[in-house]
C-alpha positions as CSV (number, residue, x, y, z in Angstrom):
1,M,126.1,100.6,59.2
2,N,128.2,98.9,61.9
3,T,126.0,98.4,64.7
4,R,127.4,97.7,68.8
5,G,125.5,95.1,70.5
6,G,124.3,94.6,74.2
7,G,121.4,95.3,76.0
8,Y,119.7,97.0,72.6
9,G,116.4,94.2,72.9
10,V,113.2,95.1,70.5
11,P,111.7,97.5,73.6
12,C,114.9,99.6,73.5
13,I,114.9,100.1,69.7
14,V,111.2,100.9,69.1
15,A,111.5,103.4,72.4
16,V,114.8,104.6,70.6
17,A,112.8,105.0,67.1
18,L,110.1,106.9,68.9
19,I,112.1,109.9,70.3
20,A,113.8,110.2,67.5
21,W,110.9,110.2,64.9
22,A,109.4,112.8,67.4
23,F,112.3,115.2,67.2
24,S,112.4,114.5,63.3
25,V,109.2,116.1,63.3
26,H,109.4,118.4,66.0
27,L,112.9,119.9,64.9
28,P,111.8,121.3,61.3
29,L,108.8,123.0,62.6
30,V,110.6,124.9,65.2
31,Y,113.4,125.7,62.7
32,T,110.7,127.2,60.5
33,V,109.1,129.3,63.3
34,L,112.6,130.5,64.4
35,G,113.6,131.5,60.8
36,L,110.3,133.1,60.4
37,G,110.6,135.0,63.6
38,W,113.7,136.4,61.8
39,L,112.3,137.2,58.4
40,L,109.0,138.8,59.1
41,P,110.0,141.7,60.6
42,T,113.1,142.0,58.1
43,L,110.8,142.1,55.2
44,E,108.8,144.4,56.7
45,L,111.9,146.9,57.1
46,I,113.2,146.2,53.8
47,G,109.3,147.0,52.4
48,Y,108.9,150.6,54.4
49,R,111.9,151.8,53.8
50,S,112.2,150.8,49.9
51,G,108.9,152.0,49.6
52,R,107.5,148.6,47.9
53,R,104.1,147.6,50.0
54,V,104.5,144.2,48.5
55,Y,107.3,142.9,51.0
56,V,105.0,143.8,54.0
57,D,102.3,141.6,52.3
58,V,104.4,138.8,52.0
59,A,105.7,139.3,55.3
60,H,101.9,139.4,56.4
61,G,100.9,136.8,54.7
62,L,103.5,134.2,56.1
63,S,102.6,135.7,59.6
64,S,99.4,133.6,59.9
65,Y,101.2,130.2,59.2
66,L,103.9,131.3,62.0
67,I,101.0,130.6,64.6
68,A,99.8,127.5,63.3
69,V,103.5,125.8,62.7
70,Y,104.4,127.1,66.7
71,A,101.3,125.2,67.7
72,I,101.8,122.0,65.9
73,G,105.6,122.1,67.1
74,G,104.8,122.6,70.4
75,V,102.5,119.7,70.2
76,F,105.6,117.6,69.0
77,G,108.0,119.2,71.7
78,T,105.2,117.9,74.6
79,I,105.0,114.9,72.5
80,V,109.0,114.6,72.9
81,T,108.8,115.2,76.5
82,V,106.2,112.5,77.4
83,F,108.2,110.2,75.4
84,L,111.7,111.3,77.2
85,A,109.8,111.2,80.6
86,G,108.0,107.4,80.1
87,L,111.0,106.0,78.8
88,L,114.0,107.8,79.8
89,P,112.8,108.8,83.0
90,V,115.8,108.5,85.3
91,F,117.9,110.6,81.9
92,T,115.4,112.7,82.1
93,N,115.0,113.4,86.1
94,I,118.5,114.0,86.1
95,A,118.8,116.5,83.4
96,G,116.1,117.9,84.6
97,V,117.6,118.3,88.4
98,L,121.1,119.3,87.0
99,L,120.1,121.5,84.2
100,W,116.5,123.2,85.9
101,P,117.4,126.8,84.9
102,V,118.2,125.9,81.5
103,W,114.7,124.3,81.2
104,G,113.1,126.3,82.9
105,V,114.5,129.7,80.9
106,A,113.0,127.5,77.6
107,I,109.5,127.1,79.2
108,V,109.1,130.9,80.5
109,F,110.0,132.0,77.1
110,G,108.2,129.6,75.1
111,V,105.2,129.9,76.7
112,A,105.1,133.2,78.3
113,I,106.7,135.4,76.5
114,A,107.4,134.2,72.9
115,L,103.8,132.8,72.4
116,P,102.1,136.0,73.2
117,F,104.7,138.0,71.2
118,I,103.4,135.8,68.0
119,G,99.7,136.8,68.4
120,F,100.7,140.1,69.3
121,Y,102.7,140.4,66.0
122,N,100.2,139.0,64.1
123,R,97.3,141.0,65.3
124,T,98.9,144.3,65.3
125,F,99.6,144.3,61.4
126,G,98.3,147.6,60.0
127,R,96.8,148.8,64.1
128,V,100.2,150.1,65.0
129,S,102.9,152.4,63.4
130,P,105.2,150.6,61.0
131,M,108.3,150.6,63.0
132,R,106.7,150.2,66.3
133,H,105.2,146.9,64.6
134,I,109.1,146.0,63.3
135,A,109.9,146.5,66.5
136,I,107.4,143.8,68.1
137,G,108.6,141.4,65.4
138,Y,112.3,141.8,66.7
139,G,111.5,141.6,70.0
140,M,109.5,137.9,68.7
141,A,112.3,136.7,67.2
142,I,114.6,137.5,70.2
143,A,112.1,135.7,71.9
144,L,112.1,132.7,69.8
145,T,115.4,132.4,69.6
146,V,116.4,132.1,73.3
147,I,114.3,128.6,73.6
148,P,116.5,126.7,71.0
149,A,119.3,128.5,72.6
150,M,118.4,127.1,76.1
151,F,117.8,123.5,74.6
152,R,121.2,123.6,72.4
153,L,123.3,124.2,75.7
154,V,121.6,120.9,77.4
155,F,122.4,119.3,73.5
156,A,126.0,120.1,74.3
157,Y,126.0,119.1,77.6
158,I,125.3,115.6,76.6
159,N,128.2,115.9,73.8
160,Y,130.7,117.2,76.4
161,P,129.0,117.5,80.1
162,V,131.2,121.0,81.3
163,G,130.9,121.6,84.6
164,T,130.0,118.2,86.0
165,S,131.2,116.7,89.6
166,I,131.2,113.0,90.2
167,T,131.5,112.0,93.8
168,P,130.9,108.2,95.3
169,S,127.8,108.0,97.6
170,S,126.3,105.1,99.3
171,T,122.6,106.2,99.5
172,S,122.2,106.3,95.3
173,N,120.9,103.5,93.5
174,T,123.9,104.4,90.9
175,G,126.4,104.4,93.7
176,F,127.5,108.0,92.7
177,T,126.2,111.6,92.5
178,L,125.9,114.3,89.9
179,S,126.1,118.0,89.9
180,V,126.5,121.0,87.5
181,N,127.6,124.4,87.6
182,V,125.5,126.0,84.8
183,M,128.0,129.1,84.7
184,E,130.4,126.4,83.3
185,A,128.6,124.6,81.7
186,L,127.7,127.7,79.0
187,G,131.6,127.3,78.6
188,N,131.4,124.4,76.6
189,P,133.2,124.9,73.7
190,T,130.8,122.7,71.4
191,Y,128.3,124.9,72.2
192,P,128.7,128.2,70.5
193,P,129.0,126.5,66.8
194,L,125.9,124.3,67.6
195,L,123.7,127.5,68.3
196,L,124.9,129.5,65.6
197,A,124.9,126.9,62.8
198,T,121.1,126.2,64.4
199,I,120.0,129.8,63.9
200,F,121.4,130.2,60.5
201,G,120.3,126.9,59.5
202,A,116.6,127.5,60.6
203,I,117.0,130.8,58.7
204,A,118.4,129.3,55.6
205,M,115.9,126.4,55.8
206,T,112.9,128.8,56.1
207,G,113.9,130.8,53.4
208,I,114.4,127.7,50.9
209,L,110.8,126.9,52.1
210,V,109.3,129.8,51.4
211,S,111.1,130.8,48.1
212,S,109.6,127.3,46.9
213,I,106.2,127.6,47.9
214,H,106.4,130.6,46.4
215,G,108.1,129.7,43.2
216,W,105.8,127.0,42.8
217,R,102.8,129.6,43.0
218,Y,104.7,131.7,40.5
219,A,105.2,129.1,38.1
220,S,101.5,129.5,37.2
221,S,100.6,132.6,38.4
222,R,103.2,135.8,37.3
223,S,102.6,138.0,40.7
224,E,105.0,140.3,41.9
225,Y,103.8,138.9,45.4
226,H,104.7,135.2,44.4
227,E,108.5,136.9,42.8
228,V,109.5,138.9,45.8
229,G,108.7,135.6,47.6
230,H,110.7,133.4,45.6
231,R,113.6,136.3,45.3
232,V,113.9,137.1,48.8
233,G,114.0,133.2,49.7
234,N,116.4,132.1,47.7
235,M,118.5,135.0,48.7
236,V,118.4,134.3,52.1
237,G,118.7,130.8,51.4
238,L,121.7,130.9,49.9
239,I,123.5,133.9,52.3
240,F,122.4,132.0,55.4
241,G,123.0,128.1,54.2
242,V,126.5,129.5,53.7
243,L,127.0,130.4,57.1
244,Y,125.0,127.4,58.0
245,S,128.1,125.2,56.6
246,I,130.9,127.3,58.0
247,F,129.3,127.0,61.8
248,A,128.5,123.4,61.2
249,F,131.8,122.6,60.4
250,W,133.3,124.5,63.3
251,Y,130.3,122.2,65.2
252,L,132.1,119.2,63.9
253,Y,135.8,120.0,64.8
254,T,134.8,121.0,68.5
255,V,132.8,117.0,68.2
256,Y,135.9,115.6,67.2
257,Q,138.2,117.5,69.8
258,Y,135.6,116.8,73.0
259,S,133.5,114.2,72.5
260,P,135.2,110.9,71.4
261,T,132.1,109.0,70.8
262,M,130.3,111.0,68.7
263,A,134.0,111.9,67.0
264,W,134.5,108.0,66.0
265,S,130.6,107.2,64.9
266,I,130.4,110.4,62.5
267,F,134.0,110.5,61.2
268,G,134.1,106.1,61.2
269,H,137.3,106.0,63.1
270,P,138.7,107.0,66.1
271,P,139.6,110.4,67.4
272,S,143.8,110.2,67.3
273,Y,143.7,111.4,70.7
274,L,141.7,108.6,72.6
275,P,144.2,106.1,74.2
276,S,143.5,102.5,72.8
277,A,142.9,101.2,76.4
278,F,139.7,103.2,76.3
279,Y,138.7,101.8,72.8
280,S,136.1,99.7,74.5
281,V,134.6,102.4,76.3
282,Y,134.3,104.6,73.7
283,K,133.3,102.6,70.6
284,P,129.9,103.8,69.4
285,T,126.8,101.7,68.8
286,F,126.2,103.0,65.2
287,T,129.1,103.8,62.1
288,L,127.3,107.1,60.5
289,S,130.3,108.2,58.4
290,W,128.0,107.8,55.5
291,M,125.1,109.9,56.6
292,L,127.5,112.8,57.0
293,Y,128.7,112.2,53.2
294,M,125.5,111.9,52.4
295,N,124.7,115.4,54.2
296,I,127.4,116.8,52.5
297,A,125.9,115.5,49.0
298,L,122.1,116.7,49.8
299,G,123.8,120.2,50.7
300,L,125.7,120.2,47.3
301,I,122.4,119.3,45.8
302,I,120.6,122.1,47.1
303,L,123.1,124.7,46.6
304,A,122.7,123.5,42.5
305,L,119.4,123.9,43.2
306,L,119.3,127.4,44.6
307,L,121.5,128.3,41.9
308,I,119.1,127.3,39.2
309,S,116.5,128.3,41.0
310,L,118.0,132.1,40.9
311,K,117.9,131.8,37.0
312,V,114.7,129.9,35.9
313,V,111.3,129.0,37.7
314,S,110.3,125.6,37.7
315,R,108.0,123.2,39.5
316,P,110.3,120.4,39.4
317,V,112.8,122.3,41.0
318,E,111.2,124.0,43.7
319,A,109.9,120.4,44.8
320,L,112.8,119.6,45.1
321,K,114.0,122.3,47.4
322,L,110.8,122.1,49.4
323,V,111.5,117.9,50.0
324,L,115.4,117.9,50.4
325,T,116.2,120.9,52.8
326,P,114.0,119.8,55.9
327,L,115.6,115.8,54.7
328,L,119.0,117.2,55.1
329,M,118.0,119.2,58.4
330,D,116.6,116.4,59.7
331,S,119.3,113.7,58.4
332,A,122.4,116.1,60.1
333,E,120.2,116.1,63.7
334,L,119.6,112.8,63.7
335,M,123.1,112.0,62.9
336,N,124.0,114.4,65.7
337,G,121.5,112.4,67.7
338,L,122.6,109.0,67.2
339,A,126.4,109.6,67.5
340,H,126.3,109.9,71.3
341,M,124.9,106.3,71.5
342,P,125.8,104.0,73.4
343,Y,125.8,107.1,75.6
344,A,122.9,109.2,77.1
345,V,125.8,111.7,78.0
346,V,129.1,111.3,76.7
347,P,132.1,111.0,79.6
348,P,135.1,112.9,78.4
349,V,138.0,111.5,78.6
350,S,139.9,114.0,80.8
351,A,137.2,113.0,83.2
352,A,137.8,109.1,82.9
353,E,141.2,109.3,83.6
354,A,140.6,111.9,86.5
355,L,138.2,109.2,88.2
356,I,140.1,106.4,87.4
357,K,143.2,107.9,89.1
358,T,140.8,109.0,92.1
359,Y,138.2,106.6,92.6
360,G,139.3,103.6,90.7
361,L,138.3,101.7,87.5
362,D,135.5,99.7,88.8
363,F,133.9,102.9,90.1
364,T,135.1,104.6,86.6
365,L,133.1,102.1,84.6
366,N,130.0,101.7,86.9
367,V,129.7,105.7,85.8
368,A,130.2,105.0,82.0
369,K,127.6,102.3,82.3
370,W,124.9,104.6,84.0
371,L,125.7,106.6,81.5
372,T,124.8,104.7,78.4
373,V,121.0,104.6,76.9
374,S,120.5,101.1,77.2
375,Q,121.3,101.1,81.1
376,L,118.6,103.8,81.3
377,L,116.3,101.9,79.6
378,T,116.1,98.6,81.8
379,P,112.8,97.6,83.0
380,E,114.3,97.1,86.5
381,I,114.5,101.2,86.8
382,N,112.2,101.8,84.8
383,A,108.0,101.0,85.3
384,L,106.8,101.5,81.9
385,L,109.1,99.4,80.3
386,K,108.5,96.4,83.1
387,V,105.3,96.7,81.6
388,V,106.5,96.7,78.0
389,S,109.0,93.8,78.8
390,V,106.1,91.7,79.3
391,E,103.7,93.0,76.8
392,P,105.9,94.4,73.8
393,G,102.8,94.9,71.8
394,L,102.0,97.7,74.0
395,L,105.1,100.1,72.5
396,V,104.5,98.4,69.4
397,G,101.0,99.4,69.4
398,S,102.1,102.8,70.4
399,L,104.4,103.4,67.2
400,V,101.5,102.5,64.8
401,F,99.3,104.6,66.4
402,F,101.8,107.2,66.6
403,A,102.4,106.5,62.5
404,F,98.4,107.4,62.4
405,F,98.6,110.8,64.3
406,N,101.4,111.8,62.0
407,V,99.5,111.0,58.6
408,L,96.5,113.3,60.4
409,L,99.0,115.8,61.0
410,L,100.4,115.6,57.5
411,Y,96.8,116.6,56.4
412,V,96.1,119.5,58.8
413,I,99.3,121.0,57.7
414,Y,98.2,120.4,54.0
415,A,94.8,121.9,55.0
416,A,96.8,125.0,56.3
417,L,99.1,125.6,53.7
418,S,96.1,125.2,50.8
419,W,94.1,127.9,53.0
420,R,95.1,131.6,51.3
421,R,93.3,134.6,52.0
422,T,91.2,136.4,49.6
423,T,92.1,140.1,51.1
424,T,93.8,142.7,48.6
425,A,96.4,142.7,51.3
426,M,97.7,139.3,50.8
427,G,98.2,140.5,47.4
428,V,96.5,137.2,45.6
């Protein structure tokens, strides 16, 4: 892996590692919540229309996990926010001010709408008519989808800041001011494939995890309940996994076209449209082409495991599916996140050319400097890192404590997944 130096001391590296670590735990959890949101009412619908109660029982059994996973995912979402606010306060402030309608919608749907929907859906099993309960389930799924729809717009903006205006300012610490037209930002070409890949990837990952858990149990307990969970999960994982792959490749194509630093990082060479005079400006911190090839290989291995699992129920195969699927998702997200560096927001080539023409080279280079992660992590503008630069052990200690917290969380998740209902409605 090739790296680019300059301003990346131990505090900066540890800070980025903490944020990446928190994201790598948060994202599989919220992916699972989104996937379950769509899977559960669909299982119910199939069950009632086919007259096979076991599909409804599988949905009921999984609904209790939905609450626990949403709660834990929410905790890590808060942790990510705290890390960003503490370690990247300038970036967090800029993102909050510029994209406040996006954050506002995500928070309202996450706390005020999706959370009550989840509780209401779980508590009304068998207490309302089947079709009404299915309608509640799809309402829950839509509410859950709005949250990543908003956050993915932020990720797309980081890739390619559409709708941004930059003007010089003598009163700003940075020397310029930013403004964003949110409606124009919605037209970001990297946004549709990123959002669709997220939705289909979440459903695929959830289906594979469900099939793995039910397949593991079916290997020792040949019940119809686990057979249905295993078979349906495999089919969902296979179908939506193919859809995820299609939109993921579309997303990579748009990244290549519109985000030169990311394209260079992911594909290992500068995009063909990038003028050689801009190479020093857009050169990435990391060359991550090896991660792209690794992710493709992992996807092919998971596909092979799914095809095997459709024919044979084997605990080693189910265990591999259970481990490799979140690993692929985390690896893809990590690649997408690190490919931006050294930038927090990748400046478009067209914008750089326009700024040079309008305001000159020095102003343009100053804008590019302030969009880098290392600049946003300098102690001079970050009170927390000013303390950490004097006492680096504080940040390292935080890393150790966070590792302990993750171990504790794994135990909680294991305990939750090990808990099994004893009622006949669960079919076990």
